[in-house]
C-alpha positions as CSV (number, residue, x, y, z in Angstrom):
1,X,13.7,32.0,-10.0
2,X,12.7,29.8,-13.1
3,X,10.6,31.6,-15.7
4,X,7.6,29.8,-17.2
5,X,8.3,29.1,-20.9
6,X,5.3,30.3,-22.6
7,X,4.8,30.2,-26.2
8,X,2.5,32.9,-27.3
9,X,3.3,33.2,-30.8
10,X,0.8,31.2,-32.7
11,X,-2.8,30.0,-32.4
12,X,-3.3,26.2,-33.1
13,X,-5.9,23.5,-32.5
14,X,-4.8,20.3,-30.7
15,X,-6.2,16.9,-30.4
16,X,-6.8,15.0,-27.2
17,X,-3.8,13.0,-27.7
18,X,-1.7,16.2,-27.7
19,X,-3.6,17.4,-24.7
20,X,-3.1,14.4,-22.6
21,X,0.3,12.5,-22.2
22,X,-1.7,9.3,-22.1
23,X,-3.5,9.9,-25.2
24,X,-6.8,10.0,-23.5
25,X,-9.4,12.8,-23.7
26,X,-9.1,15.7,-21.5
27,X,-11.9,18.2,-21.9
28,X,-12.9,17.8,-25.5
29,X,-15.2,20.2,-27.5
30,X,-17.0,19.5,-30.8
31,X,-17.8,16.2,-32.6
32,X,-14.1,15.7,-33.7
33,X,-13.0,15.6,-29.8
34,X,-10.5,18.4,-30.4
35,X,-9.4,20.6,-27.4
36,X,-9.6,24.4,-28.0
37,X,-6.2,25.9,-27.7
38,X,-6.1,29.6,-26.6
39,X,-2.5,30.1,-26.3
40,X,-2.4,33.0,-28.7
41,X,-4.8,35.0,-26.2
42,X,-2.6,34.5,-23.1
43,X,-1.4,37.8,-21.8
44,X,-2.7,39.8,-24.8
45,X,-4.7,42.8,-24.2
46,X,-6.7,42.4,-27.2
47,X,-8.4,39.1,-26.2
48,X,-8.5,40.0,-22.5
49,X,-11.0,41.6,-20.4
50,X,-9.2,41.6,-16.9
51,X,-5.9,42.6,-15.5
52,X,-4.3,40.2,-13.0
53,X,-1.9,41.6,-10.6
54,X,0.2,38.7,-9.1
55,X,2.0,40.0,-5.8
56,X,5.0,37.7,-5.0
57,X,6.1,37.7,-1.4
58,X,9.2,35.7,0.2
59,X,8.4,32.1,1.1
60,X,7.1,31.4,4.5
61,X,6.9,28.0,6.4
62,X,3.1,28.0,5.8
63,X,3.3,28.6,2.2
64,X,-0.3,29.9,2.3
65,X,-2.1,31.4,-0.8
66,X,-3.7,34.7,-0.2
67,X,-6.4,36.3,-2.0
68,X,-6.1,40.1,-1.6
69,X,-9.4,42.3,-1.5
70,X,-11.9,39.5,-1.7
71,X,-14.8,40.1,0.5
72,X,-16.4,36.6,0.0
73,X,-13.6,34.0,0.4
74,X,-15.5,32.1,2.9
75,X,-18.5,31.8,0.5
76,X,-16.1,30.5,-2.1
77,X,-14.7,27.9,0.5
78,X,-18.2,26.8,1.5
79,X,-18.9,26.1,-2.3
80,X,-15.6,24.7,-3.2
81,X,-16.6,21.1,-2.5
82,X,-19.9,21.2,-4.2
83,X,-18.4,22.9,-7.1
84,X,-15.7,20.2,-7.3
85,X,-18.3,17.5,-7.3
86,X,-20.1,19.3,-10.2
87,X,-17.2,19.6,-12.3
88,X,-16.1,16.0,-11.8
89,X,-19.6,14.9,-12.8
90,X,-19.5,16.9,-15.8
91,X,-16.1,15.8,-17.0
92,X,-16.0,12.3,-15.7
93,X,-13.6,8.6,-17.4
94,X,-2.4,-44.9,-10.8
95,X,1.0,-46.8,-10.5
96,X,1.7,-49.1,-7.6
97,X,4.9,-48.2,-5.5
98,X,6.4,-49.4,-2.5
99,X,6.3,-47.1,0.3
100,X,9.7,-46.7,2.3
101,X,10.3,-44.4,5.3
102,X,13.0,-42.0,4.4
103,X,15.3,-40.0,6.8
104,X,16.7,-36.7,5.5
105,X,19.1,-34.0,6.5
106,X,16.4,-31.3,6.5
107,X,17.4,-28.1,8.3
108,X,15.0,-25.5,9.0
109,X,15.9,-21.9,10.1
110,X,14.6,-21.1,13.4
111,X,11.5,-19.1,13.1
112,X,11.9,-17.3,16.3
113,X,15.1,-15.7,15.3
114,X,14.7,-12.0,14.6
115,X,16.9,-9.7,12.6
116,X,18.6,-6.7,14.4
117,X,18.5,-3.3,12.5
118,X,20.2,-0.3,13.1
119,X,18.5,3.0,13.7
120,X,17.8,5.4,11.2
121,X,16.7,9.2,10.8
122,X,13.0,9.8,11.8
123,X,10.5,10.2,9.0
124,X,9.5,13.4,7.5
125,X,6.2,14.9,8.2
126,X,4.0,16.0,5.3
127,X,2.4,19.4,5.9
128,X,-0.8,20.5,4.0
129,X,-0.1,23.8,2.2
130,X,-3.6,24.8,1.6
131,X,-7.0,24.3,3.6
132,X,-8.8,21.5,2.2
133,X,-12.1,21.7,4.1
134,X,-14.5,24.4,4.8
135,X,-13.6,24.5,8.6
136,X,-9.9,24.7,7.7
137,X,-10.5,27.7,5.5
138,X,-12.9,29.3,7.9
139,X,-10.3,29.1,10.7
140,X,-7.4,30.6,8.3
141,X,-10.0,33.3,7.5
142,X,-10.6,34.2,10.9
143,X,-7.2,34.4,11.8
144,X,-6.4,36.5,8.8
145,X,-9.2,39.0,9.6
146,X,-8.2,39.0,13.5
147,X,-4.6,39.5,12.8
148,X,-5.2,41.9,9.8
149,X,-2.7,39.9,7.9
150,X,-4.4,39.0,4.2
151,X,-5.4,42.7,3.8
152,X,-2.7,44.7,5.3
153,X,-0.2,45.3,2.5
154,X,2.5,46.0,5.0
155,X,2.3,42.6,6.8
156,X,4.3,41.1,4.1
157,X,7.1,42.4,1.8
158,X,5.9,42.2,-1.9
159,X,9.2,41.7,-3.7
160,X,7.6,41.5,-7.3
161,X,4.4,42.3,-8.9
162,X,3.5,40.6,-12.2
163,X,0.9,41.9,-14.6
164,X,-1.0,39.7,-16.8
165,X,-3.9,40.3,-19.2
166,X,-6.4,37.6,-18.8
167,X,-9.8,36.3,-20.1
168,X,-12.3,35.8,-17.4
169,X,-14.4,33.3,-19.4
170,X,-11.4,31.0,-20.1
171,X,-10.1,31.0,-16.9
172,X,-13.6,30.4,-15.3
173,X,-14.3,27.6,-17.6
174,X,-11.3,25.5,-16.2
175,X,-11.3,26.6,-12.6
176,X,-14.2,26.8,-9.8
177,X,-11.8,29.2,-8.0
178,X,-11.7,31.8,-11.0
179,X,-15.4,31.2,-11.8
180,X,-16.1,32.6,-8.1
181,X,-13.7,35.3,-8.6
182,X,-15.1,36.7,-11.7
183,X,-18.8,36.1,-10.7
184,X,-21.0,38.0,-8.5
185,X,-19.5,36.1,-5.1
186,X,-16.3,38.4,-4.8
187,X,-15.9,42.1,-4.9
188,X,-13.5,41.8,-7.9
189,X,-16.4,40.6,-10.0
190,X,-17.3,44.2,-10.8
191,X,-13.7,45.4,-11.2
192,X,-11.4,45.0,-14.2
193,X,-8.4,44.4,-12.0
194,X,-7.9,41.4,-9.7
195,X,-4.9,40.7,-7.4
196,X,-3.5,37.4,-6.1
197,X,-0.9,37.1,-3.6
198,X,1.7,34.2,-3.7
199,X,5.0,33.1,-2.4
200,X,8.0,33.1,-4.6
201,X,8.2,29.2,-4.8
202,X,4.6,29.4,-6.4
203,X,5.4,32.0,-9.2
204,X,6.7,29.6,-11.7
205,X,4.1,26.8,-11.0
206,X,1.3,29.2,-11.3
207,X,2.6,30.5,-14.5
208,X,2.5,27.0,-15.8
209,X,-1.0,26.4,-14.6
210,X,-2.4,29.7,-16.2
211,X,-0.5,28.6,-19.3
212,X,-2.2,25.3,-19.1
213,X,-5.5,26.7,-18.7
214,X,-5.0,28.5,-22.2
215,X,-3.0,25.8,-24.3
216,X,-3.6,22.5,-22.4
217,X,0.1,22.0,-22.3
218,X,2.9,22.2,-19.8
219,X,6.7,22.8,-20.1
220,X,7.4,21.1,-16.8
221,X,8.9,17.7,-17.3
222,X,10.7,16.6,-14.0
223,X,8.9,15.0,-11.1
224,X,9.7,17.8,-8.7
225,X,8.4,20.5,-11.2
226,X,5.4,18.5,-12.1
227,X,4.5,18.2,-8.5
228,X,4.8,21.8,-7.8
229,X,2.5,22.6,-10.6
230,X,0.1,19.7,-9.3
231,X,-0.1,21.7,-5.8
232,X,-0.9,24.9,-7.3
233,X,-3.4,23.5,-9.7
234,X,-5.0,21.9,-6.6
235,X,-5.1,25.3,-4.9
236,X,-6.9,26.8,-7.8
237,X,-8.9,23.8,-8.5
238,X,-7.8,23.4,-12.2
239,X,-8.8,19.7,-12.3
240,X,-7.7,19.2,-15.9
241,X,-4.1,20.4,-15.1
242,X,-4.0,18.1,-12.1
243,X,-5.0,15.1,-14.3
244,X,-2.4,16.2,-16.9
245,X,0.4,16.2,-14.2
246,X,-0.8,12.9,-12.7
247,X,-0.9,11.2,-16.3
248,X,2.8,12.9,-17.0
249,X,4.3,11.8,-13.8
250,X,3.0,8.1,-14.5
251,X,4.9,8.2,-17.8
252,X,8.3,9.0,-15.9
253,X,10.2,6.1,-14.7
254,X,9.2,5.4,-11.1
255,X,11.9,5.4,-8.4
256,X,11.9,4.9,-4.8
257,X,12.7,8.6,-4.2
258,X,9.9,9.6,-6.5
259,X,7.4,7.1,-5.2
260,X,8.1,8.5,-1.6
261,X,7.6,11.9,-2.9
262,X,4.1,11.1,-4.3
263,X,3.0,9.4,-1.2
264,X,4.3,12.4,0.9
265,X,2.0,14.9,-0.8
266,X,-0.2,17.1,1.4
267,X,-3.3,15.4,2.6
268,X,-5.6,17.8,0.7
269,X,-3.9,16.6,-2.6
270,X,-3.9,13.0,-1.7
271,X,-7.7,13.1,-1.4
272,X,-8.1,14.1,-5.1
273,X,-9.2,11.7,-7.4
274,X,-6.7,13.1,-10.0
275,X,-3.8,11.8,-7.9
276,X,-5.1,8.2,-7.0
277,X,-3.7,6.5,-10.1
278,X,-0.2,8.1,-9.0
279,X,-0.5,7.1,-5.6
280,X,-1.6,3.5,-6.5
281,X,1.2,3.1,-8.9
282,X,3.8,4.4,-6.0
283,X,2.5,1.9,-3.7
284,X,2.8,-0.9,-6.0
285,X,6.2,0.1,-7.0
286,X,7.4,0.0,-3.4
287,X,5.7,-3.2,-2.6
288,X,7.2,-4.8,-5.7
289,X,10.7,-3.2,-5.0
290,X,10.9,-4.3,-1.4
291,X,9.1,-7.7,-2.0
292,X,11.9,-9.7,-0.5
293,X,11.8,-7.6,2.6
294,X,14.8,-9.6,4.3
295,X,17.0,-8.7,1.3
296,X,16.6,-5.0,1.9
297,X,16.4,-5.1,5.6
298,X,18.2,-1.7,6.4
299,X,16.6,0.1,3.4
300,X,13.0,-1.0,4.6
301,X,13.8,0.0,8.2
302,X,14.8,3.6,7.0
303,X,11.5,4.1,5.0
304,X,9.2,6.9,6.3
305,X,5.8,5.9,7.5
306,X,4.1,6.2,4.0
307,X,6.7,3.8,2.7
308,X,6.4,1.0,5.1
309,X,2.7,1.3,5.0
310,X,3.0,0.9,1.2
311,X,5.2,-2.3,1.8
312,X,3.0,-3.7,4.6
313,X,-0.1,-3.5,2.4
314,X,1.1,-6.1,0.0
315,X,0.0,-9.7,-0.1
316,X,3.2,-10.7,-1.8
317,X,5.9,-9.8,0.8
318,X,8.1,-12.9,0.8
319,X,8.6,-13.2,4.7
320,X,9.3,-16.1,7.0
321,X,5.9,-15.6,8.7
322,X,3.5,-13.1,10.0
323,X,5.4,-13.5,13.1
324,X,8.7,-12.0,11.7
325,X,6.7,-9.2,10.1
326,X,5.2,-8.2,13.4
327,X,8.6,-8.2,14.9
328,X,9.8,-6.0,12.0
329,X,7.2,-3.6,12.7
330,X,7.9,-3.4,16.2
331,X,11.5,-2.7,15.5
332,X,10.6,0.0,12.9
333,X,8.2,1.8,15.2
334,X,10.6,1.7,18.1
335,X,13.4,3.2,15.7
336,X,11.2,5.9,14.4
337,X,9.1,6.8,17.4
338,X,11.2,6.4,20.6
339,X,8.3,7.9,22.8
340,X,5.8,5.2,23.8
341,X,2.8,7.3,23.4
342,X,3.7,8.4,19.8
343,X,4.5,4.8,18.9
344,X,1.2,3.6,20.5
345,X,-0.7,5.9,18.3
346,X,1.1,5.2,15.2
347,X,0.6,1.4,15.8
348,X,-3.0,1.7,16.9
349,X,-3.8,4.0,14.1
350,X,-1.7,3.1,11.2
351,X,0.7,0.3,11.2
352,X,-1.3,-2.2,13.6
353,X,-4.0,-2.4,10.8
354,X,-1.6,-3.7,8.4
355,X,-0.2,-6.6,10.5
356,X,-2.3,-9.8,9.8
357,X,-2.5,-11.2,13.2
358,X,-5.0,-14.0,12.5
359,X,-2.0,-15.5,10.6
360,X,0.4,-15.4,13.6
361,X,1.2,-18.2,15.7
362,X,-0.3,-18.5,19.1
363,X,2.8,-18.3,20.8
364,X,3.5,-14.7,19.4
365,X,-0.2,-13.9,20.0
366,X,0.5,-14.4,23.6
367,X,3.4,-12.0,23.4
368,X,1.1,-9.3,21.8
369,X,-1.1,-9.3,25.0
370,X,1.9,-8.4,27.2
371,X,3.6,-6.0,24.5
372,X,3.6,-2.4,25.9
373,X,3.8,-0.8,22.6
374,X,0.0,-1.6,22.1
375,X,-2.7,-0.2,24.2
376,X,-4.1,-3.2,26.4
377,X,-7.8,-2.8,25.2
378,X,-6.6,-2.9,21.4
379,X,-4.2,-5.8,22.0
380,X,-7.0,-7.8,23.8
381,X,-9.3,-7.1,20.9
382,X,-6.6,-8.1,18.2
383,X,-5.9,-11.3,19.8
384,X,-9.4,-12.4,20.3
385,X,-10.2,-11.6,16.7
386,X,-7.1,-13.8,15.7
387,X,-8.2,-16.5,17.8
388,X,-11.6,-16.5,16.6
389,X,-10.5,-16.7,13.2
390,X,-8.2,-19.7,13.8
391,X,-11.1,-21.5,15.2
392,X,-13.2,-21.3,12.2
393,X,-13.5,-24.1,9.7
394,X,-11.1,-23.9,6.5
395,X,-14.2,-23.2,4.3
396,X,-15.2,-20.3,6.7
397,X,-11.7,-18.9,6.8
398,X,-11.4,-18.9,3.0
399,X,-14.9,-17.1,3.0
400,X,-13.6,-14.5,5.4
401,X,-10.3,-14.0,3.3
402,X,-12.4,-13.7,0.1
403,X,-14.5,-11.0,1.4
404,X,-11.5,-9.2,3.0
405,X,-9.5,-9.3,-0.4
406,X,-10.6,-5.8,-1.6
407,X,-10.6,-4.2,1.7
408,X,-8.2,-1.5,2.6
409,X,-6.7,-3.7,5.4
410,X,-6.8,-7.3,4.5
411,X,-6.2,-8.9,7.9
412,X,-7.6,-12.3,6.9
413,X,-5.6,-12.7,3.7
414,X,-2.4,-14.6,4.1
415,X,0.8,-13.6,2.3
416,X,3.6,-15.4,0.4
417,X,5.0,-16.7,3.7
418,X,8.2,-18.8,3.6
419,X,6.5,-20.9,6.3
420,X,3.1,-21.9,6.0
421,X,0.7,-21.4,9.1
422,X,-0.7,-24.6,10.6
423,X,-3.4,-25.2,13.1
424,X,-2.5,-27.2,16.2
425,X,-4.5,-29.1,18.7
426,X,-2.5,-30.4,21.9
427,X,-3.4,-33.0,24.4
428,X,-1.5,-33.9,27.6
429,X,-3.3,-37.1,28.8
430,X,-2.5,-40.1,28.5
431,X,0.5,-39.0,26.6
432,X,1.9,-35.8,25.1
433,X,0.1,-35.7,21.9
434,X,-0.7,-33.0,19.2
435,X,-2.5,-33.0,15.7
436,X,-1.3,-30.5,13.4
437,X,-3.3,-29.6,10.2
438,X,-1.7,-28.0,7.2
439,X,-3.4,-26.6,4.1
440,X,-1.6,-26.1,0.8
441,X,-3.5,-24.3,-2.1
442,X,-3.2,-26.0,-5.5
443,X,-1.0,-23.3,-6.9
444,X,1.6,-23.6,-4.0
445,X,1.7,-27.2,-4.8
446,X,2.3,-26.5,-8.5
447,X,5.1,-24.3,-7.7
448,X,7.1,-27.1,-6.1
449,X,7.7,-28.9,-9.4
450,X,10.2,-30.3,-10.1
451,X,12.3,-30.2,-7.0
452,X,10.8,-27.6,-4.6
453,X,9.9,-27.6,-1.1
454,X,7.7,-25.6,1.3
455,X,7.9,-25.6,5.3
456,X,5.3,-25.1,7.9
457,X,5.6,-22.7,10.8
458,X,7.1,-24.4,13.7
459,X,4.9,-26.1,16.3
460,X,5.9,-27.2,19.8
461,X,5.3,-30.5,21.7
462,X,7.0,-31.2,25.0
463,X,8.9,-28.0,24.7
464,X,10.5,-29.0,21.5
465,X,9.9,-27.2,18.1
466,X,8.8,-29.3,15.1
467,X,7.9,-28.6,11.5
468,X,6.5,-30.2,8.5
469,X,7.9,-29.8,5.1
470,X,6.1,-30.9,1.8
471,X,8.4,-31.9,-1.2
472,X,8.2,-32.7,-4.9
473,X,10.8,-35.3,-5.3
474,X,11.5,-38.5,-7.2
475,X,10.4,-41.7,-6.2
476,X,12.5,-44.5,-4.6
477,X,13.4,-45.8,-8.1
478,X,13.7,-42.4,-9.4
479,X,11.2,-43.1,-12.3
480,X,8.6,-40.5,-11.7
481,X,7.9,-37.2,-9.7
482,X,5.8,-37.5,-6.7
483,X,4.6,-35.6,-3.6
484,X,6.3,-36.2,-0.3
485,X,5.7,-35.2,3.3
486,X,8.4,-35.0,6.0
487,X,8.5,-34.3,10.0
488,X,11.5,-32.6,11.2
489,X,12.6,-31.2,14.6
490,X,14.5,-27.9,15.2
491,X,18.0,-27.6,16.2
492,X,17.6,-26.6,19.8
493,X,19.2,-28.1,22.6
494,X,21.0,-31.5,22.5
495,X,17.9,-33.5,23.7
496,X,16.8,-36.2,21.5
497,X,12.9,-37.3,21.3
498,X,11.2,-40.7,20.1
499,X,8.0,-39.7,18.5
500,X,5.1,-41.9,17.1
501,X,3.7,-40.1,13.9
502,X,1.1,-40.6,11.5
503,X,0.2,-38.8,8.3
504,X,-3.3,-38.2,6.9
505,X,-4.8,-36.5,3.8
506,X,-8.4,-35.5,3.0
507,X,-9.6,-37.0,-0.1
508,X,-13.0,-37.4,-2.2
509,X,-15.5,-38.5,-2.2
510,X,-16.0,-38.8,1.5
511,X,-13.6,-35.6,2.0
512,X,-12.5,-37.3,5.4
513,X,-8.9,-37.5,6.6
514,X,-7.5,-41.1,5.6
515,X,-4.4,-42.5,7.2
516,X,-1.4,-42.8,4.7
517,X,1.5,-43.7,6.9
518,X,2.5,-44.4,10.4
519,X,6.0,-44.6,11.8
520,X,8.2,-44.0,14.9
521,X,11.4,-42.2,15.0
522,X,14.0,-40.8,17.3
523,X,14.7,-37.3,16.5
524,X,17.7,-35.3,16.9
525,X,18.2,-31.6,15.8
526,X,18.3,-31.0,12.1
527,X,16.9,-34.3,11.2
528,X,13.6,-35.1,9.3
529,X,11.6,-38.3,8.6
530,X,8.8,-39.0,6.2
531,X,7.8,-40.4,2.7
532,X,8.8,-39.5,-0.8
533,X,5.3,-40.7,-2.2
534,X,2.8,-39.9,0.4
535,X,-0.3,-40.4,-1.7
536,X,0.9,-43.3,-3.8
537,X,0.4,-41.6,-7.1
538,X,2.7,-39.8,-9.8
539,X,2.9,-36.0,-9.5
540,X,0.9,-35.8,-12.8
541,X,-2.0,-37.6,-11.2
542,X,-1.8,-35.8,-8.0
543,X,-2.1,-32.5,-9.8
544,X,-4.7,-33.4,-12.4
545,X,-7.8,-31.4,-12.5
546,X,-9.8,-34.5,-11.3
547,X,-7.5,-35.2,-8.4
548,X,-9.3,-36.6,-5.5
549,X,-6.9,-34.8,-3.1
550,X,-7.6,-31.3,-3.9
551,X,-10.9,-30.0,-2.3
552,X,-11.9,-26.6,-3.4
553,X,-8.3,-26.3,-4.8
554,X,-6.8,-26.8,-1.5
555,X,-4.8,-29.9,-0.2
556,X,-5.6,-31.0,3.3
557,X,-2.8,-32.7,5.4
558,X,-2.7,-33.9,9.0
559,X,0.2,-35.2,11.2
560,X,-0.5,-36.6,14.7
561,X,2.5,-36.8,17.0
562,X,2.8,-38.7,20.0
563,X,5.6,-38.6,22.8
564,X,5.6,-41.8,25.0
565,X,7.5,-41.9,28.2
């Protein structure tokens, strides 16, 4: 067992920057914002009024903390939430051009293709080591009384007893637990000797916590050791120690392993305000590390539930489309939860909220309705909400997305999709015809310069898949950059289609769609047709602040396709 490294040799006064790894004030005293250091008094009978007996028993799966001989533990539990709130409150911190039709080789990967993943081990499950609510503690207390466990010295083998001389005012000032222990709520309040029973794995962390109460410092430096101290500090409600551990962990280099460790803490600890900065940083790290989700397919598939939740919560996932994210979530859930009942529960209560169904294609939404991994009622509700969103005007969609931006589950906010979503209106009479609407944000267009391109999601007409692609390219004479728009057909089958097409764009002041070019082309797989300079202006005029083509910072494009037999 590791011994706590406690320096008791000399008294000193330390500043807030010493007491906090981030240099922020912890619990300051006096006008000079100095933190009292009582390390000299730790385990010194001359400065102590109580004797603490720490009974150490072998570790058990539950890892419960036991308070021996306390007649009012339930009273302490009932006041725990109120006292934590009280302590938190007290300690709170224009050039003419000739338009020429262009035909390009413009292959687009099939958006319907899915990646096959290998099975990995099931995720680990976090277990709370200490009851966090009054109900949990009362149930535990009732079980202890009924089974005569907590107060029967023979129920556990005490392997060691540590005796410490402690000062009840110093401990009570930092911990509601010790405040109650030393006040009139527990039997020990009138006795000089108090007893605690802990497991062997908690000995070193407890000594660190007690030392911190006196000295405002810790010797633990590794993530695992600091987390052990954090857990014990939470059990004894030493909020300042919890904050210190959290700030110390934030200063250490973040890795995937440590991030998952932080997110897999017991639920009672995850609800603490002190751990929120740490868990937020862990989520941001995982989301950033696995931003290119297709690049780390096997790694992401092997992540536990808390890890995949952190990745899916990000707006910056570089995925082909939301359809591909949906397929990946199904693959992950089937790998980790082979039983349908468990899978439905996880998808319904956890992962389903992170899939942004309103940005999925209608073809994929139809498959959601028949997917047995979702509860039928939930699937219907999800699809209806997505379809209602798609039917809204672009302005209304942006309003909903803005209102959803800071929500825990941002279902209306789109991600950094490789293929941009489109709106589609289909007609079958008098000819097969569709009208496709593609919206591009100003920042997306700016990223195209000098030679970039962005693709739309696939849409279908006459059973054949088509797509739009927006380019930044040189004009026909290669004299300046300009904005181009192209229409392509996916490489599926050997059929060819003759299509009439027309490109339009909304512009000020009328903000109506104005036709830019019309054409007719016989498509074969992998080919695209369009115009290098759709708008007839150089790139600088197109992207200018007073550009007539950006309405509320959005470029609105339309393509009408007709197949004539």
